[in-house]
N, C-alpha and C positions, 0 to 999 in steps of 0.2 A: 658921372653914374657909368658904373661898368656895363658894357652891351650884353643883353641878355643872349644867352645861345638860342639859336632857332630850334624849333620843335625837333626836326630830324636829326639834330645832334643830341639833344635830350634822349629820343626815343632809342637811337643807335647806340649810344654808350649803355643805356639801361639793359637793352636787349644784350648785347656782348656781353655785359658783366653777368646776365641770369646764364647765359650759355657757359660763361668760365665757371661760376660756382657749381652747375650741374655737373659738367664734364672734366673739367682739370681745375678745382679750386687751390692747387698749390702752383698754378702758374703765375708768373707775372701778367698784368693787364695787356701791356704792350706786346709781349711774346704770344699771348693767346689771340690777339687781335690778327697778328701775322698769320697764325695758323687759321684762323677763322675766316680770314679774307681770303686767302688760297682755297680753301673749301669752297667757299662761295662762288669766287668767280670761275671756279673750274668744275662746277657743279655737274654740268652735262656729260663731264668724262668719266664720272661716277668713279672716282678714286676711294681708295681706303684710306683711314685715318694714318696708317704707316707710309703709305706711299706720299701723302700729303707732307707728313713731318719730314721725310728724306728729302724732299725739293726746298726744304726751307734752310737757307745758307747763313743769314745772320752774321752777327759779329763784326771786328772792325775791318775796314778795307775791302768792304763787299761791292764797291762802286756803285751803291745804292740799289742794290738787289737784295731783297729781301728773300726772294724763293723763285726758283727757275724750274721749268718741265720742258721736257721734250717728248712730243708724240711722233710717230709714223703711223698714219692711217688711224688716228683716234686712239691709239694703243699706246701707253705711258713706255718711255724705252728707259730700262735701267741697266746697269754695267753687264749683266749676263742676258741681255735681250738678243734672241735670234734674229737677224736681220735678213738672212738668207731667203726667208719666205714673204719678203715685201714685193710687192706687184710692182710692175713697170708704171712709172708715173706716180708713184706713192706721193703722199702728202705730208711733208714734214712741218710741223709746228712747234715754235719756240715761243712758249709764255713767260715773261718776265714780269714780277710782281713787286711792288714796293708798297708796304702799308705802314702809315703812321699815324699816330693819334693826333698830331697837330692839326690845327683850324685852319691850313691854309695850303695851297699848292706852292712848291718853292722853285724857284729858276734854276737855283744851284742844283736840286735833286735831279732835273732834265738833263741840266750839264754834265753831271756824271755819268746818267745813262749814255749820252753822246760819246764820251770819253773812253768808257769800257766798249762801247759798240766799235770805237775806231781802233782799238787796241785788240779784245779778243775775237772778235768777228772777224779780224783781218788773217786770213788762212796763211798768209806767206810769212807769219812770223809766230814763233812757238810761244804756248801760253806760259811756259817758266820763264821766260825772258821779262814777264811782269811780276815777277814773286816778291818783288819790293813794292809793289803798288796794289796788288789783290791776293786776298787770302786764299787757302789752299782749296776750300770748298766751291769759291768761285771758278778759279781756274780749272778744277776738276769737272765742273758742271759745263764750261764751255768745250774742254777736251771731249766730254762726252758728245756733245752736240757736233764737233768736227768729226769726230771718229763714225758716227752714225751718217753725216750727211756725206762723207767722202765713200763709206761703204756703198751708199745707194747710188752715187753718181752715175754709174752705168746702166741705172733704170731710170734716169731722165727724171729726178723727183721735183716736185713743185715745193716751195718754201713760203711759209706764213711765218713773220714775226710778230707778237703783240707784245705792247708794253703797257702795264696796267698800274697807274698810280691814285692808290685809295688813300683818303683822309678824312677827318670829321669836318670839312670845309663848309660852311653853308652854300646854299644854291645861288649864289651870286655869278655875274657874268666873268668869263675869263678875260684875263688882261692880255693887252698886245705883246706883252714882253713874254709871257707864258706860250701863247700862240706861236710867236717867233721862234724859240728854242724847241717846241714839238716840229716844226718844220724842218729845223737844222738836223734833228734827231733822225727825222724819217729820212731826209737827203742822204744823211751818212750811212744809215742801214742799208738804202739802195744803190749806194755807190759800192759797196762790197758786194750786194747781191742784185744786180740790175733788175732779174726777173722776179725777185721776191715780190711778195703782198707785205706791206707793212701798215699797222695803225698804231696809234697809241692812244690810251683811253683815260681820261682823268674821271675818276668816281669820287664825288663828296659825299656828305651823310645821305642826303636826299636820294642820290643815285644808289647807293648801298642798301639804304631801307627798301626801295622799291625793288631790288634783286630778292631782298628776305622775302617779301610778301608774296612776290609773285613766283611761287614755286613751280616747279616742271609740271606740267599737266598729268592728271592719274585719270581723267575721263578722256576717252576718245571715241569718235565714231567711223563705223568702218560701212561705207555703202556698199551694198551688195547686187549682183546680179541675181542671182538664185541663192537662198539659205534654208536648208532642210537642217529640222531640228531632230535632237536625238536627246540621250539621257545627259542631262547637265551639259549639253554643249551643240554647237551648229557645224556643218559642214559647209562651205560657201565657195561659189565662184565670184570672184572680186577683179574687176579690171587692173590693168597694170597701173593705170593714173590715179586710180582709188587706193591701192594699195601703196602707192608712192605718197601720197598726199597724208595716208595714215602715218608715215613715217616720219614726217615733217612737223616742226612746231608752228605756230602763230605766224612766224617771220618766214616760213618756207624753208628752215635749214634742217637738213637731217638729224635727227638726235641718235644719241647713244645709249642714253639710260634705259631705252625700252628692250635693249638687249642684256641688261644687267644680270640675268638668270639664264643666259644661254651658257651652255659648257665649253664653247669654243669662241676664240677671237678671230679676227679677220684671218683665213688662211693664204692669202695673196694670190698669187697667179698660179693656181693649181688647174690640173687637165679639167677638172670638173667647173671650176668657175670661167675658166676659157670657153667652155662649151655653152654656158649660161650667157656670157656675154656674147658670144656669136649669134646664138639664137634669138637674143633681144636685137642685135643689129640687123640680122638679116630678114626677119619676119617671114613673109612668104602665107602661102595657105595654111601653114600649120598652127594651131593654137597654142599659146605657150604652156598652158598646163598639161598637154598631152605628154610634153617631154621632162618634166618637172615635177619633184616630191612635193613642192609645195611649202607652205608655213603654217607653223604650230603656234597658237596663241592660247597663253594659259591667262585667266582673270579671276577675280573674286567675285564679280557680278556682271552679268548682262542684260540687255533689255532689246527685244526687236519691234521695232517701230516700221512696218512696210519695209522690210527689208534693207532698214538701215540700222546696225548694230550698235548700240551704246555700251561700250565695253568699260569697266571699272578695273583699275590698276593693271592694264594688259602688260603681259611680258613674253617677248616672241623667244620661245625656247628652242626652236628648230625652223631653219630657214634664213639664218643671218647671211650665209652666202648669197642666196637669192635676193633677199631684200638690198644688200649693198649692190649688187650688180644692178637691179633696177633703179636704186637711187641714182648712181653713176650714170645710168643710161639716159635718164631723164635730166641729169643735171644741165642748165643751160638753155632747156627748152621752155617754150612758153605755155601758160595754162592750156591753152587750146590746142596744142601739140599733145600735150599729156591726155586731155580728155579724149582726144580723137582715136587714140590708139586701141583697137578693137579687140585686142587679146585679153584673157583671163590668167589668173593664177588661183591655185587651190588653196584655201584657208581653212583650217580647223580652229575654233575657238572652243575651249574647253573651260567650264567653272570648276574650279578645285579647293576645298575647303582644307583639306588636312597636307601635312607635309609629306607622308609616304607615299600618297599618290602624287603629288607633284614631282618627288624624286623618280617615280617609276616612270612617268611621263616624259621627265626630261631624258632620262636614259634611253627609254624604249625609241624615240622619236629621231635620234641623233644617229642617222647612217649613211647620209648622202656623201660627205667629205669624211676622210679618215680623221678620225679624233684621237688625239695623243692622251695619254693615260692620265696627265696632270689634268687635263681639263673636267674629267670627270671625278676627281678626288671628294670635291663637294658632296656629292651624292652618295659616296661611300657609306653605307650604315654604320661602319665603326667610327667615321668622322661623327656621326649624328650622337652616338654614344658617348664619344668624348664630350661632345657640346651640352648634352644634359648632365654629365658628371661635373663638369666646370660651372655649370648654370646654378647648380645647387651648392657652390662655394663662393658665389657672388663674384664670377668672372664669365664675359660674354664671348663666345667663341664664335667668331663670323665665318662660316662655313661659306657663307654667301656675302661676296664684297657690301659692305654698308649696311647689312640687314639691322644691326644694333645700333650703328650710327645714326640712323635715320629716325631711330626710337628714342634718341637721346641719352644713351647710356654713358657713363662718364668714360673718356678716352683711356684713362689709367687702367681701366677694367676691361677694355675690349681687346682681344686676342685674334689677330687673323691666322688663316692656315699657314701662312709663310713664316710668321713668328713662331707659331708652334713649331714646325719642322727645325727651326732655326735652334729654339730652346733645348729641343729633344736632341738634336745633333751636338750640341755644345756640352750638354749635362749627362747624357748616359751613353752617348756614340763617341766620344773623345774626337770629335770633328769639330771644334770651333773655328778652324780655319773654312771650312766647307760653310759653316754658319754665316761668317762674314762673306766668302768670296763667291760661293756657288749655292745660294739657298733653294734655287728652282730644283737642282738635281734630284733629291728624293722627291719631289712631285711628280718630276717628269718620267723618271724610270721606274718601272714596274719593280724591278728586284730590290732597290733601295727602298722604295716606298713600303713595301711588305716588310722588309727588315726594319724599319721604324715604326711603322703603325700596324700592329697584330695583337691579338689577344694574350700574348704571352707576356705583354708589357702592362704591370699593374696601373690602372686609370690613375692613380694617385702619383704615378710619376709623370705622366703629362701635367697633372694640376702643379705638381712641386716645380716642374722644369720652368713652366710659364710663370711661377709665382717668383721663383729666385730671380729669373732674368729681368722680368719686369720690374722687381724691387731694386735690382741692380741699376736699370736703366734710371728709374726716378730718382736714387741716390746719386747716381753721377750727373744727373741734371740740376738737381737742388740743391746739392751740398758741396759739389766739388767744381763748380763753375767752368765745366769743361765745354769746348765747343763741340759742335753736333758730329763732326768728322771723328773727333777722337772717342766719343761716345759709341759711334758706329762701329769703330775698329775695335773695341776694347771690351764692349758690354757682354759678349758671349764668353770670351775669355775670364773675365772676373766672375762671371755667373758660374762657369765651371770650377774655378778655384774656390769659390765660396761653397760650394757642395763638397769640395774635398777637405776644406777646413772643419766643416760642421761634422762629417762623417769620419775623419783624420783618416783618411786612406785617398790611394790616387786612383783616377780612370773608375768612379764608380759607376756601376751597372744600374739597369732601370729598377731593378727591386732595391736598391740602395737609395736611389734619388726617391723612390715612393716612400721608403721609409722616415725621409726626412721631415721636419715639423716647421711649420710656418713661425713658431715661436723662436727657433733656433736663428732665424734669419734676421740679424740685425745689424743697424748701420756701423757699429763696430766692426763686425767680422767681414761686412762688405768692404769697408775702408782697409782692414788688413789684407783682403784679397786683392784690392785694386792696386795697393803698394807693391805686393809680389808681383803682379802681373806688369805694372808699368815699368819696373826696373829691367825687367828682360825685353821687354817692347822697346825701351829707350836704347839698350845696349844694341839691338839689331836694327837701329835707324829711326824708330818712333815714326813710321809712315806706314802708307796704304801696303807696300809691299811686305812690311813685316806682319802686319794683320792677316794678309791673305796668304803667306808661305805657310810651311810645315815646320821650320825652324821654332817659331815661338812657343807652339805646343810640347815639342819635345824638350827645349830647354825648361819649360816650367815643370813639366813632369820628372826631370831629373833632379832640379833643386827641391822639389816637395818631396820626394823619396828620401834625399838627404836630409831635410828638416825632420822629416817623421822618424826617420831612422836614429835620428840625435837626440829624439825626446826620451 
């Protein structure tokens, strides 16, 4: 008689299948499980669906690595991440994940991790020396880690390497063989990075289900010394120890998702942050709140019970730098030491129900550290206009990361701000190379941003740009059996050429893009565009350099002009 599956296995499989049907019904179950597991395990990092997808490596010759992510001070590192702002002692974190629908843990899988650790984590050997062993995506991911780590060496970074192995295994004891392989893997990683923190996590069906049902807390309590109420809010004095406790989860770990709606990321060792750290360290007779702008928390509800504020769905929209410095100041100290600090920070707690007020508060309260233009794009009224326009056309524009993903909207219908900028660059700005290699430029640089996002551009141009590029992306994924690297390299070029073919002209502008019709975008024409692009891409080497450089778009333009003239 066949052994019946454990309840946790049945429940997990049914839950993942429900998620697949709701979010990405065209995906293969195994592929979706890789995406789902990565999103679950990295939940506290609040990554967008695009960011999760870009970290998935997959394919053959992957060294047992389905996905890999690199963080510096909890910020995801991409090819164009600016590392110059990283502070001394920055925390570099590497997350390596393998997700299998098998019902067991394999010793061979851990052995493969050990092999890739001994090769690609060895900085004295080039990653391309292993081109016959590991695929392009795996080597590129480790090269990104090497570039990141080396760029930060003068700042004496700390390194943490985590291996996560997730399967549908029932909750049985781990064998001695598996435990022995784990010890060997950890030793191999520490041999290459003696000062690194290394952990290996095995997650069976029951472990994954436990992660699913224990969602991050959305209700927190803030103990205040004094709280004065006003219209829909409180202004409070909160001890440094209490604000530190508010920032940590039940395991005492400083969380990141409470800053999801903050307009800026960690700013590193700026003059302001250095001053905050200095003031925390020195103490003296001055109270902390005298010299600090404080923290602003927005929420959907609050309740005050004898100066204990119970806050629902809190988001810290101003004061991230202050909070980070407070957390770092208290790291490693005992609960008694934290509680004994006599100083206070000023905290505003504001209950907000509507989006317009929320955006105004976010923009108005951010002035302590310099704020780059890109950080405030989500609150641009024009971005909200685009969001409403796309919403009426069954697309969900995530001005704020994970806003619609957390509400269970289908992945294929969710558009990030970065994907919007990339699509617009490719479709009506004739910059598919920038869309591939420099996607953050139009969000960082005010002149480029205003050229791309303005009322002179028909709203339907934004819709058609993302419609075409998402259609292309899904077609390449579902029908062409391409790996993630080639899709990433070609999707915006193919989107651009698709627009040319439908409109029968080159370099279509925003007005022409807005005149495209969804019914004109078919698999047949996308296939034609892909064949057209791939021919030139292969002639230029068929690699990242070809996709990032300017030669490919110029060659495509010349060929298209010849073809159109010959018709």
